[in-house]
N, C-alpha and C positions, 0 to 999 in steps of 0.2 A: 878947775877942770877936773872931771871925774872919769875914771877908767872903767868902773864896774857897770855903770849905766850910761849908754850912749843915746841920750834923748833925741838928738838930731837924727841918728840912724833909725830910731823907732818911728819918728814922725815921717821920715821919707819912706819907710817900709809900709806904714799905714796908708799913706797917699798912693803909693805904687799899687797896693792891693786893691784899693777902691777903683783906681783907673783900669787895672787889669780886669776887674769884674765888669766895668762898663764896656771894655773892648769885647769881652766874651758875649755880653748881652747884645751888642751891636752885630757881632758875627752871627749869632743865632737868628736875629731878625733879617739880616741881609741874605742869609742862606735859605731861610724858609719863606721869606716874603711876607711874613706876618708880624704885626706889631705886638700881638699878644700870643706868646708861645706857652705860657703857663699862667695860672691864676694870679700869681704874685705880680705879673706885669701890669695887670689892670683888672682887678676882680669885678668891679662894677661893669666895666666895658665888656668883659667876657660874658657876663650874664645877659646883657642886652644883645650881644652878637649871637649868642646861642639861641635866644628866643627868635631873633630875626631869621636865623638859619632854619629853625623848625617851621616858621611861617612860610619861608620860601619853598621848602619841600612840600608843605601842605598845599600851597597855591599851585605848585607845579603839577601835583596829582589832580587838583581841581580842574586845571586846564585840560588834562587828559580826559577827565570825566566829562567835561563839556564837549570835547571832540567826539567822545563816544555817544553822547546824546545827539549830536549832529548826525552821527552814523545811523542812529535809530530813525531819525527823520528821513535820511537819504534812502534807507531801505524801504520805509513806508511809502515814500513818494514814488519810487520806481514801480512798486506794485500797484499803487493807486492810479498811476498813469496808464498802466496796462489794463486795469479794470475800466478806466474811462474809455479807452479805445474799444474794448469789447462791448461796452454799453452803446457806443456810437454805431458799431456794426449791428448790434441787436436792434437798434432803432431803425437802421436802414432796412433790415430784414422785415421788421414789423410794418414799415411803410410800404414795402413791396407787397407784403401779404394783405395789406388793407385795401388793395385794389382788385377789382374783379377782372383785371387783365391777366390775373394768375389763376389757373384752374386748381382743382383739388390736389392733383398730383404734384403740381408745383409748390403748393402750400405745404405739402407733406415734406418735401425736400427742404424747403425754407425752415420749417419748424424743427427739423432734425438739427440743422446748424444752430438755430436759436437756442435749443435746449442744451446742445453741447457747449455753447458759449456761457450759458447760465451755470452749468456745472463747473466750467473752467474758472469762473469768478470765485465760486466757493473753494475750489482747490487752491487758487492763488491766495485767498484769504487764509486758509488753514496752514499753508506752507510758508507764509511770510513771517519769519521769526527772527528775534534777536536774543542770543544767549538762551534759547529754548522757550522764550516768551512770545506768544502769538501777538502780532501788532494790530491787525485790522479787523478783529472780531469783537472789539470792546473789552477784551480780557487783560490787556496790558496793565500791570499793576494791581490786578484783582486780588482780593484777600478772602480767606475763609472767615466768614462772620460768625459761624456757629455750626455745630454738628451734634446730632443726637445719636452718637455711636459709641460713647465711652463704655457702655455696658456690653457692647459687642466685641470688645477687645481691640478696637481700633486705636492705635497709639498716636497717629498723626495723619493729616491730610495734606497732600502736596498738589499744587496746581501746575498744569503744563499747557495753558491755553484755554482754560475753562472760562466761559463768559459768565457775567453776573446772572445768577438764576438760583432757584432752589432745586436741588437734585435729590431724587428719592431712589434708594437702592432696595430692591425686593428680591426675595429668594423663592424660586418656584421649581420644584423637581430637579434640584441640584444645579440650577442656572441662576446666576446673579445678573439682574437687569437694572441698569441705571437709566433714569429718564429725567428730562428737564431741558429747558431752552430749545424746545421743539425737536428734540432728538432722543433716541433710545439706543442702548448698546447692551448686548448680552454676552457675558463670558461664563465659561464653565467653572463652577465652584471648585471642581476637582483640580484646577490648575495650581491650587495651593491647599494642601491638606489641612483639616481642622487642627488647630493647636500649633501649626508650624509658623515660624517667624518669617515674614516676607512682605511682598507688596502685591496688591490687587490693582492691576493697571487698566483703567477704563480710558484708553488712549483717545477714543473718538470724542469723549466728553472732556478730555484734558484733566482728569482727576485720578490721583493715585492714593490708595489707602494703605498705609503702613500698619500691618497687624502684628500683634504680639502672640505670645504662647497661649493666651486665653481666648483667642478668637474662635468662632465657628461660623460656618455658612448660615446655619439656622438663626444665629444671633444677629445676623445682619438684616433680617427682615424689617422693612420699613425704616431703614436708616436714612437720615436726612442730612444733606450737606448744603449749607447756605453760602453761596459765593457772592460777595459784594463787589461792585465796581470800585475801582481805585485809580491810582495814578502811579506811573513810574517816577521814581525820585532820583535825581542826580545831584551830588554835592558839587557845586561849581564856585565855591568860595571858602574862605577860612577866616572870616572876620570875627567868629565867635557865635554868630546867630545860626548855629548848625541845623536847627529845625525850622527855620523860616527864610530869612533873606539869603542865606548861603545855599539854598536848594532851588532846583528848577524842577517843575512838575510837568510830566507829559500825561495828560488825561486820556486814559484808554477809551473812554466813551466817545471822545471826539474823533477817534479813528475807526469807528465801527461801520464797515461798509460791506458786510456780507449780503447775500441776496435777500435774506429775511428782513434785515434792516432797511435795505434799499427798496423793498416792496415788490421785487420781481421774482421772488422765490417760486411762485406757482404760475408765472405768466407763460403763455404760449401764443403762437401765431398760427394755430392750426385752422382757424376760420377768420373770416373778415371781422366779425364781432370781437373775437379774442385779440386779433391784431390791433384793433382800435383801442381796446382796453389796455393792451400792453404798451401802446404808444404813450398813453397818459401816465402809466406807471414808470416808464423809462424816462420821461421828462423829469419826474420827481427824483428818480434814482440818480440821474446825471447831475441834478442840482445838489444832491447830498454828497456825491463824490467831489464836486467842485468845492463844497463847504469844507470837506476834509482836507483837500489840497490847500485851501486857504489857511487852515489851522497849521498844516505842515510848513507852509511857507513862512508864516508868522513865527513859528517856533524856530525854524532855521535862522531867520534874521536875528532873533533874540540870542540864540546860542552863539552865532558868529560874533556878535557884539560882546557877549560874555567872555569868549575866548580872547578877543582883542584886549579887553580890559584886564583880564588875568595876566596876559603877557606883559602889559605895561606895569602892572603891580609887581610882578616878579622882578622886572628890570629895576624898578625903583627900590624895592626891598633889598635886592642884591647890592645896589649902589650904597644904600644905608649901612649894610653890614660891612662893606668894603672900607667905608670911612672909619669904622671902629676897629675892625680886625686887621686890615692890611697895613703894611708899613709904607711910609713915604720914603722910597729908596734914596732920593736925592738928599733929603734932610738927614736920614740915618747915615748916609755915607759921609756927610760933613762931620757928624758926631764921631763916627768911627775913625776918620783921619785925625781929628783933634785928639781923641783919646790915645791913638797910637803914638802921636808925637809926645803927649804927656807921659805915656808909659816909658818911652825911650829916655825922656828927660828925668823921670823919676828913678830909673835904673842908674843913670849917671850920677844923680845926686846921692843916691844910697851908697854908691861906691865912694863918693867924696866924703860922706859922713863917716863911713867906716875907716877912712884914712885919717880922720881927725885925731884919733887916739895916738897916732904915731908921733904927734907933736909933744906929747907928755914925756916921751923918752928923753928929749933934750933937757928937761928939768932934772932928770936922774943922772945926767953926765957930770 
């Protein structure tokens, strides 16, 4: 029997310390609901769970992106439906004017409404936008393919609804004129002094030129901006194919339904012959709008299915993360209760081991 070293007490103390640590660990897990509260709990599992959590957040944002893509289609559909109704009314007016039961005064009144509806179609097209991008003139997703303006001090070109075309900017007598895509617009060069940093806004064309300190109105003579048709891109997945399978494209050219594209930009019903010609053009225009509506409908169906799939993926990824990160409360409670009992037993045994030295005193009597 030894009095300096109580091996039994040391063993009981060590066991009690281990059990106390297990009780603390169980308390952390039961309090937080997580099986992994620190890297030492399960380093490999923590890495997998963190990757899953990152994927879940990316998929959640992708689902919101897909819903925004659906919003684009909804906005485009609403305007296209309005244009369809206007074309139907224009065909009705053209049919009325194509009969000699209407005199010249009647045709004048009919033609006035016809032209007003024609103008309203273009106004509808120019004002149907999503986040500043025009949807129905073929410019959605358009990009600047090139510009011959570097020497003129132009630092950048921004698009705000510009359709695919080649635009030329000329300077004449202090006026800057842009032409292209069957339109022209003139702004006064004096709106921005030579050498001043700022923006030249050709809003009708949907083009803005950001100019730097070296620009001059004279230097912009015969400046060319080439706008190429493109597509709006929405990230609707997070599988790793971020430039292909994870993206959804909305082709701007598929949604081009202004009067020029529809072929009714110059139609009138001011005479019987003009009305007959307009009827033929309107038949083609209505077909083009129906084609655009078909594209919109197909896109909506695709987006809705993408959203449904994304939500299922999010649910499954969340369940997978839960298996790794979350604690099984019933199982952990069993361990906690067991370790509590062992802790109480260990405390009692440590007390008994400390009392063992008292027996040595009898040998000294």
